[in-house]
Structures are given as structure tokens and as C-alpha cells.
C-alpha positions in Angstrom: 0.0 0.0 0.0 1.3 3.4 -0.9 1.4 6.3 1.6 2.1 10.0 1.3 5.9 9.5 1.1 5.8 7.0 -1.8 6.8 9.4 -4.5 9.9 10.5 -2.5 10.9 6.9 -1.9 10.3 5.9 -5.6 12.9 8.6 -6.6 15.3 7.1 -4.1 15.0 3.5 -5.3 17.9 3.2 -7.6 19.2 1.1 -10.5 22.9 0.7 -11.2 25.0 0.1 -14.3 27.5 -1.7 -12.0 27.4 -5.0 -10.1 24.1 -6.7 -9.2 23.7 -9.7 -6.9 21.9 -12.5 -8.7 22.1 -15.3 -6.1 22.7 -15.4 -2.4 22.6 -17.6 0.7 22.7 -16.3 4.2 25.9 -17.5 6.0 25.2 -19.6 9.2 27.4 -20.9 12.0 28.0 -24.7 11.9 25.7 -26.5 14.3 23.8 -29.7 14.6 21.0 -28.7 12.2 21.0 -28.8 8.5 23.8 -26.2 8.3 26.4 -28.7 9.6 29.1 -29.7 7.2 31.9 -32.1 8.2 35.6 -31.0 8.4 37.7 -31.1 5.2 41.3 -31.5 4.3 42.9 -31.7 0.8 39.4 -31.7 -0.8 37.5 -30.1 -3.6 34.0 -28.8 -3.1 31.9 -28.4 -6.2 28.5 -26.6 -5.7 25.8 -25.7 -8.1 23.5 -22.7 -7.8 20.8 -21.3 -10.1 21.1 -17.5 -10.7 18.2 -15.2 -11.3 19.3 -12.7 -13.9 22.3 -13.0 -16.1 25.4 -11.0 -17.0 28.6 -10.8 -19.0 31.1 -11.0 -16.0 30.7 -12.6 -12.6 32.3 -12.5 -9.2 31.7 -14.7 -6.2 31.6 -14.0 -2.5 32.9 -16.6 0.0 32.4 -16.5 3.7 34.4 -17.6 6.7 32.4 -15.3 9.0 31.6 -18.1 11.5 35.0 -19.8 11.2 37.2 -20.3 14.1 40.5 -20.2 12.1 41.7 -18.8 8.7 40.6 -20.9 5.7 42.9 -21.2 2.6 41.4 -21.6 -0.8 44.1 -23.2 -2.9 42.3 -22.9 -6.2 38.8 -21.8 -7.4 37.0 -22.1 -10.7 33.6 -21.3 -12.0 31.8 -22.9 -15.0 28.3 -23.3 -16.5 26.9 -26.4 -14.9 25.6 -29.5 -16.8 23.9 -32.5 -15.3 24.9 -33.4 -11.7 28.4 -32.4 -11.0 29.4 -32.1 -14.7 30.3 -28.8 -16.2 29.8 -27.6 -19.8 32.8 -28.0 -22.1 34.8 -24.8 -22.6 33.0 -22.8 -19.9 35.5 -23.3 -17.0 37.3 -20.2 -15.8 39.9 -19.8 -13.1 39.0 -17.4 -10.2 41.5 -15.1 -8.6 41.4 -13.0 -5.5 43.2 -9.6 -5.5 45.2 -10.9 -8.5 46.2 -14.2 -6.8 45.1 -17.7 -7.5 44.9 -18.5 -3.8 43.5 -16.7 -0.9 43.4 -17.1 2.9 40.1 -15.9 4.4 40.6 -14.7 8.0 38.3 -16.1 10.7 35.2 -13.9 10.9 35.6 -12.4 7.4 34.2 -12.8 3.8 36.2 -12.5 0.6 35.2 -11.2 -2.8 36.8 -12.6 -6.0 38.1 -10.6 -8.9 35.8 -10.3 -11.9 35.6 -13.3 -14.2 34.8 -13.0 -17.9 32.0 -15.6 -18.3 28.6 -15.0 -20.0 26.1 -16.2 -17.6 22.5 -16.5 -19.0 19.5 -15.7 -16.9 18.2 -18.6 -14.9 21.3 -20.7 -15.6 23.2 -23.0 -13.2 26.7 -22.0 -12.2 29.2 -24.5 -10.8 31.6 -23.2 -8.2 34.6 -25.4 -7.4 36.8 -24.7 -4.4 40.0 -26.6 -3.4 40.8 -26.6 0.3 44.4 -27.8 0.8 44.5 -27.6 4.6 42.3 -28.9 7.3 39.1 -27.0 7.8 37.3 -27.8 11.1 34.6 -25.1 11.2 32.6 -24.5 8.0 30.5 -21.4 7.4 27.7 -22.5 5.3 23.9 -22.3 4.7 21.6 -25.0 5.9 19.1 -25.9 3.2 17.5 -29.0 1.8 18.2 -27.6 -1.7 22.0 -27.7 -1.7 23.6 -29.3 -4.8 27.2 -30.0 -3.9 29.8 -32.7 -3.8 33.3 -33.2 -2.2 36.2 -35.3 -3.6 39.8 -35.7 -2.4 42.5 -33.6 -4.0 42.4 -30.7 -6.4 39.7 -31.5 -8.9 38.7 -27.9 -9.6 39.6 -28.1 -13.3 37.9 -31.5 -13.9 34.9 -31.6 -16.1 33.5 -34.4 -14.0 34.2 -35.5 -10.5 35.3 -39.0 -9.6 33.0 -41.8 -8.6 33.8 -41.3 -4.9 32.3 -37.8 -4.9 30.3 -37.5 -1.7 27.2 -35.3 -1.5 27.4 -32.1 0.6 24.6 -31.8 3.2 24.6 -28.0 3.0 26.1 -25.1 1.1 29.7 -24.5 2.2 31.5 -21.1 2.1 29.7 -19.6 -0.9 27.3 -16.8 0.0 26.8 -14.7 -3.2 27.1 -14.5 -7.0 27.2 -11.1 -8.5 27.1 -10.1 -12.2 27.6 -7.2 -14.5 24.3 -6.9 -16.4 23.9 -5.7 -20.0 21.9 -2.6 -18.8 21.1 -0.8 -15.6 19.3 -3.2 -13.3 18.5 -3.8 -9.7 17.6 -6.7 -7.4 15.0 -7.7 -4.9 16.5 -9.0 -1.6 14.0 -11.2 0.4 14.6 -11.4 4.1 12.9 -14.6 5.3 12.5 -17.9 7.1 11.9 -21.5 6.0 9.0 -20.5 3.7 11.5 -18.2 1.8 14.2 -20.9 1.8 11.6 -23.2 0.2 11.3 -26.0 2.7 8.7 -28.4 1.3 9.5 -27.7 -2.4 11.3 -30.4 -4.5 15.0 -30.4 -3.6 17.2 -29.2 -6.4 14.3 -28.3 -8.7 14.4 -24.5 -8.1 10.7 -24.3 -7.0 11.0 -21.8 -4.1 8.6 -18.9 -4.6 11.7 -16.6 -5.1 12.8 -18.9 -8.0 9.4 -18.7 -9.7 9.4 -14.9 -9.1 12.7 -14.7 -10.9 11.3 -16.6 -13.8 8.4 -14.1 -14.0 10.7 -11.1 -13.9 13.0 -12.3 -16.7 10.2 -12.0 -19.2 9.6 -8.3 -18.6 11.3 -5.3 -20.1 11.9 -3.7 -16.7 14.8 -2.6 -14.5 14.2 -5.2 -11.7 15.3 -8.6 -13.1 17.2 -10.1 -10.1 16.0 -11.9 -7.0 18.1 -12.9 -4.0 16.7 -15.3 -1.3 18.0 -14.6 2.1 15.8 -17.0 4.0 17.0 -19.2 6.9 14.8 -22.0 8.1 13.7 -21.4 11.7 14.8 -17.7 11.6 13.1 -15.0 13.6 13.1 -11.2 13.4 14.0 -10.5 17.0 15.7 -13.5 18.6 18.6 -15.7 17.5 17.9 -19.4 17.0 18.7 -21.1 13.7 20.9 -18.3 12.3 21.3 -14.9 13.8 18.1 -12.9 14.1 16.8 -11.3 10.9 17.4 -7.8 12.3 21.0 -8.7 13.3 21.9 -10.0 9.8 19.8 -7.4 7.9 22.8 -5.1 7.0 25.0 -7.9 5.9 22.5 -10.1 4.1 20.2 -7.4 2.6 21.4 -3.8 2.8 24.9 -4.6 1.5 23.4 -6.2 -1.6 25.0 -4.7 -4.8 22.3 -3.2 -7.0 19.6 -3.3 -4.2 16.4 -1.8 -5.3 13.7 -3.6 -3.3 13.5 -5.3 0.1 10.8 -7.9 1.0 10.3 -8.7 4.7 8.8 -12.2 5.0 9.7 -13.5 8.5 6.8 -15.0 10.5 8.3 -17.3 13.1 8.4 -14.9 16.1 4.8 -15.3 17.0 4.7 -19.0 16.0 7.4 -19.8 18.5 6.3 -17.4 21.2 2.8 -18.9 21.3 3.7 -22.5 20.6 2.1 -25.2 22.8 4.1 -26.9 25.5 3.8 -30.4 24.1 6.1 -33.3 23.5 5.8 -32.8 19.8 7.1 -29.2 19.9 9.6 -29.5 22.8 12.5 -30.9 20.7 12.2 -28.2 18.1 11.7 -25.3 20.5 14.8 -26.4 22.5 16.9 -25.0 19.7 15.6 -21.5 20.4 16.3 -18.9 23.1 14.9 -15.5 24.0 11.9 -14.1 25.6 8.4 -14.5 24.0 7.5 -11.6 21.8 4.2 -9.7 21.4 2.3 -8.3 18.4 3.7 -4.9 19.3 7.2 -6.2 19.3 6.8 -7.7 15.8 5.4 -4.5 14.5 8.3 -2.5 16.0 10.7 -4.9 14.4 9.1 -4.3 11.0 9.4 -0.6 11.5 13.1 -0.9 12.4 13.7 -2.8 9.1 11.8 -0.3 7.1 13.7 2.7 8.6 17.0 1.0 8.0 16.1 0.1 4.4 14.8 3.5 3.5 18.0 5.1 4.7 19.5 3.2 1.7 16.9 4.7 -0.7 15.2 1.4 -1.5 11.5 0.4 -1.6 10.3 -1.9 1.2 7.5 -4.5 0.9 6.1 -7.0 3.4 4.5 -10.4 3.2 1.6 -11.3 5.5 2.2 -14.3 7.7 0.6 -17.4 6.2 -1.7 -19.8 8.3 -0.3 -22.7 10.2 -3.4 -24.3 11.8 -3.1 -28.1 12.1 0.7 -28.0 12.7 2.4 -29.0 15.9 3.2 -25.3 16.6 -0.4 -24.0 16.3 -2.4 -22.3 19.1 -5.5 -20.2 18.9 -3.7 -17.3 20.7 -0.8 -17.5 18.2 -3.2 -17.4 15.3 -5.0 -14.4 16.7 -1.7 -12.6 17.1 -0.8 -13.5 13.5 -4.0 -12.0 12.2 -3.4 -8.8 14.1 0.1 -8.4 12.6 -1.3 -9.2 9.1 -4.0 -6.5 9.5 -1.4 -4.0 10.4 0.8 -5.0 7.4 -2.2 -4.6 5.1 -3.6 -1.3 6.5 -0.8 0.7 8.1 0.5 2.3 4.9 4.0 1.8 6.0 5.1 -0.4 3.1 5.5 0.3 -0.6 3.8 -3.0 -1.3 2.1 -5.9 0.4 2.5 -9.5 -0.6 -0.7 -11.0 0.9 0.5 -14.6 1.2 -2.0 -15.3 3.9 -4.8 -14.6 1.5 -3.2 -16.9 -1.1 -2.7 -19.9 1.1 -5.6 -19.8 3.6 -8.4 -22.4 3.3 -11.8 -20.7 2.8 -13.4 -23.3 5.0 -10.9 -22.7 7.8 -8.7 -19.5 7.5 -6.4 -20.7 10.2 -5.2 -23.5 7.9 -3.3 -23.7 4.6 -5.3 -25.3 1.8 -4.5 -29.0 1.7 -3.3 -28.9 -1.9 -0.7 -26.1 -1.1 1.3 -27.5 1.9 3.9 -30.3 2.1 1.8 -32.3 4.7 2.9 -30.5 7.8 0.3 -27.7 7.6 3.2 -25.3 7.9 5.3 -25.2 4.8 4.3 -25.1 1.1 4.8 -27.7 -1.6 5.7 -26.9 -5.2 2.1 -25.8 -6.0 2.0 -23.7 -2.8 5.1 -21.7 -3.6 4.1 -21.4 -7.2 0.8 -19.8 -6.1 2.7 -17.3 -3.9 5.0 -16.2 -6.7 2.2 -15.9 -9.2 0.1 -13.8 -6.8 2.7 -11.0 -6.7 1.9 -7.9 -8.6 5.1 -7.3 -10.6 4.3 -3.6 -11.0 5.4 -3.2 -7.4 9.0 -3.6 -8.7 8.8 -1.1 -11.5 
């Protein structure tokens, strides 16, 4: 919904002829959840990601931000991906860092590669191969069920196919962003979110998150905004740490530092779900991973206002998604649902946001608005399936991003 300051903010939302982020994954500390990756030594990691928009040059961002010691990258290459861990003939390119073929990433730091000349088509898959010669005990990564990656012994970065003993990676390791030089001024949408943004419930490896489908819709338009970056972490919350640092704590790094940022979407709904969760045997194990005091409707509204203020200071448009239903799940309570509806009403009617993505309206069952329609969730009454995420993406008014 527009408000009286919308014209001023529209002028501030910028496009850039320079670098634009086309893919991202929020770095997480290693733990006993899906973000955990075993130690490595003398190993090559090959990981495949699907970008949103394309470009003529690329660079990659690696992260050791949760590492306990420096990590040395002995060699790195990028290539257009083929099936599985194969790469397309003739597309492999060496990656350098500050003019060197190797780089040591300090503990707690990221590193950005030098530009690489490689034409990367929109919606294509990029293979990133990293050789780690030394022992790495603590791996900064991203916990997701959608990681496509493998590890093999030795330096196999230049190999077109990995050996038969390639072991699947359980999570993304070290890679946190891919950036491109577009063929014309462009900007990107960065989505701050939780497991519903990270696509839990969609088909692993099939690029069926709602952000993936949104990217497909944007590519067919002759508009400035053609890139989408998902910064979702399963189990994430706005105000308290848990699985991943809180969304407000990681907001500057994961969202506001995005090259070419034009739009921010806030889509984090777990605060109230966890605060009002029932004290049952089914929910106890999951809730044990989380800390922090319960939050109120007023707290969640204030958190949204903080994110809006910080984003507007960067001259970008800010949109919010309403919180989808979760009745029937192990986390459901009537009080939590009432709080969810109160926050949703504020998102729709406050006039604070440049646009509202009403995901609640898309997913709710007309016969019981506290529940997701049976054909749109994965079976847990909490997360979408492919059809559910597709419905979210196709409900979005693309003119919000003009």
C-alpha cells in the first residue's frame, strides 16, 4: 500500500550500471541442524546454484564469517553447470582474489573474488569449485535442503566431471553470493525470510521456491528489476537468534549490503509462531533450539518498523509479506493465530510499506482460514509444496517492482 511519502521513496529507489547480486545464501554458523558440514582436508567442493538474472562478467563471495580459524582456498574455478556435478565444455574459468590464484580468508571475514569473464545467461546454473588444501574444522555455510554439492579428495577444480567417490554435501559451504555485470542498468530484490522463503517443502534441487518462480516471471519483462536474491533461513526470527542470527541482526550484511539493491521484501513469520507454541512433547524438541523471551504483536510491528527505517536510509523500496496460516501444525495455538491475524491486519492497512504480498490470502483455506489449503502444503500444515510456492509467486503484482 502506498502512503504520502511513496513518490519520494520511488525517486530514491535506484538502478545501477554496475554489479548486481543474482544469487545469495545467508551465512550460518556450523551446528547440529541442516547447516552442519563435516571437516575437510585436501578436498575439492563443487557446488551448483541457479542464478536469477544474467550478466557478462561474474564474481563470487565466499564467507568464513563463522569460522574459528583462517581458511585457505588453494584454487577456485567457475563454470556453466551441466547435469549433476558435470560442467559444460569450454566454460570453466579460473577465479582469482586480489590478483592471486589462492586466498586465505581470515576467521570472521568474507572475501570477494576478482571479476571473471563468463557470459552467464539468466536462470542458468553456475558450478563453483573450491579446493581446500589444509584442514578446515569449522565450515561457514547455509543450511538448506536444496544444496547441490559434492566433495572429492585432492584438487579437482579443473575436472569436467568429479570421480565416482564424490560425496554429497549436506549444506552449502563457504559460498554466499554470486554477482554479475548486467547488460543494462538493473536492480535486485532481496528477500529477508525464514523457511518459507528458503523453500522448505519444495522439491529439492528443482528451483521451485517462490523466489525462484518470481525470478522466472521477472525475466520475461522489459523492466529494471530482473534479479531476486533469497536470504531465507529455516527457523529464523526477526528478534531472537535461533537457527541463524536474528533477521534484524543480519539485515545489514544479508540485505542492505546487496549490490544493486532496489527492493526489500520482509517475510519472517516465526516470532509469533514460536512465542505462542504449545508446551507439548511434539514441539519440545524443536523449541529447545531457540532462546529469547516470547514476543508480542507490538514487538513484531516494531521490528518491521526498524527494518523499514534502515532500508529507507539506503533509498530502496520496502515490501512486506503477510504471515501465512499454520493451523493443524504442531506449533499451532489459537492465541498465536489471533496474534498472526493482528500483525497481518497491520501490514495490510498501516500504509508503512510500498507494497504488500498477501501470502495469507493466497494460502488460507476458505473453509478454515487458520489453515493452509490441503493442496498447497507439504503435509505438515506449515510449509508449502511446489504448488503452494508457485501460487505465492504468481500472486505477486510485478508492477510493485517497476
